[in-house]
N, C-alpha and C positions, 0 to 999 in steps of 0.2 A: 183255340181260334180255328174256325173253318175257312179253308181257302179253296178256290176253284178257278178254272179257266172256262170262259163261256164264249160261245159263238152263236149268232142268230142270223136268220135269213135277211133281215132288213138292212142292217148296217154292215154286215159281213166283216166285222172287225173283231179281233180277239180281245176280250176283256178279262183282266185279272180281278177277282172278287175276293174280299175277305170279310168275314162276319164274326163278331164276338158277342156272346150273350152273358149278361150279368144278372143272376136271378137271386132274389131275396127269399127269406122264409115265408113272407106274406104273399107269395105268388105275384110279385112285382118284377117285371123284367125290363132291363135296359139293353137294347140291341144297337150295335153300331155296324153299319155296312160301309165299306170303302171299295171303290172301283177305280181301276186305271185302264183306260182305253189304250191298247198297245199301238194302234195305228196313229192316233192323234196326240197321244201323251197326256190327254185331259183326265185329271182326277175328279172324282165326285164322292160325296159322303152323305149318308142319311142316318139320322139318329132317331130311335123310336123308344118310347116309354109306354108300357102297357101293364094293366092289371088283369090277371086271369081269375075268372070265377068258374066254379064247377057246380051249377045247380042240378037238381034232380031231373028236371024236364029236359035239359040239353046236356050234351057232352062237355061243352065249354063255351064261355063267353069271354071275349077280350075287349077291354075298353082302354083307349089310349090316345096318344098324339105322336106325330112324327115331324121332324124338321129336315128339310133339304138344306144342307149347309150352304151350297152354292147360291141358290135362289132365296134363301132365308124364308121360304114359305112353310107355314105350319098347316098340317092336316089332322083333324080329329077323326077318330074312327071307333066304330063298334062292330064286332064280328061275333057271329054265333055259329055253332056247329053241332049237329046231332049225328051220331054214328050208330048204325045197327049192324051187329055181327050176324051174317046170314048162315054161317056154319058154326058148329060147336067149337072148332079149333080156332076160330077168329081170323082165318086166312082170307075169307071172302066177306067184304063189308060194303055197305051202302052208306054214303055220307050226304047229308043235306047241309049246305053252307050258305050263309047270308052275311052281308056286310053293308055298311053305309059309311062313306068317307065325306067329311064336310070340310071345305076350304073357306075359312073366314075372309080371306083377302078378296075372294071373288063372290062370296056369299052364295056358293053353289055346292050341291051335294051330288054324290055319285053312288047309286046302289049297285050291289053285286049279289048274284044268286047263282048257285050251281048245284047239280046233282052228280055224284060220282059213284061209280062201281069200281072197287079195287080188289085185285087178287094178288096175294103174296105166294110165291113159289120158292120154298127153301131148297137149297142144293139143286138148282136148275141145271147146273153143271157142277163138277167138282169144285168146291170152294167158291161157288158163285150163286147168290140169291137173285131173284127177279121180282119186281113188283110191276104189275100192269094196271093202269088206271084209265078207265073210259069215263068221260064226263060230258056234261052239257051245260054251257053257260046260258042261263035262262034269260038274262037281261040282253045279252048280245045275240042270242039265238044261234049259237055256234057250238058244234061238237068239238071235243079235243081228246087227245090221247097222251099218256105219259108212260114211257118204258124206263124203268130204273133198275140198274144193276148196282153192285157194290160201290163202284166209283163213277159210273157213267149215267147220265140222264138225257133222254131224248124227249122233247116236247113237240107236239104237232097240233095245229089248230086249223080248221077249215075256215078260210076267209073268202069273201067275195070282193074281187077287184077287177072289174070288167067281166071276167069269167071266174069260175071258182078255182082257187088255188090253195095250196097248203103253206101256212107259215110255220117254220120250224126253228127250234133252238136246241143246242146241245151243250152240256156242261160236263166237265171232268173234275171230280173232287180230288184235291191233292192230299 
């Protein structure tokens, strides 16, 4: 089970997050996400079932559904990803990602598309690796950044709200 503590700029409350993956031999994955907001005491749970495909044209395709346990809303999704290694050692990569989420209760869909450039740096400091990811959300037209170290992750996204500001979140993997 993966567990983490998460904090973001919007609600400024600490959230305890747990995730468990159950994967079958046929590339079918069941994911369970549970969260507990430490400020309000409110729990939430999300259950996701997806099938992974690995076609020659793309790096991966995921097809599945997820259920928000609290609202009982179902969302169907399809996601695709194509990765190009830009260096022989595979430490510098370019990813193209696309997704479409459909919610039958509202009969509406939401597309997602992004381009990401990522660089892995092994032994950035003694016993510490680093991954830097620069991305652009094509649908929202917003750049973003992720810095990831062995246990810490910092996410930042440029948002417009009156003036330009940065939305951030931080996570610590336990």
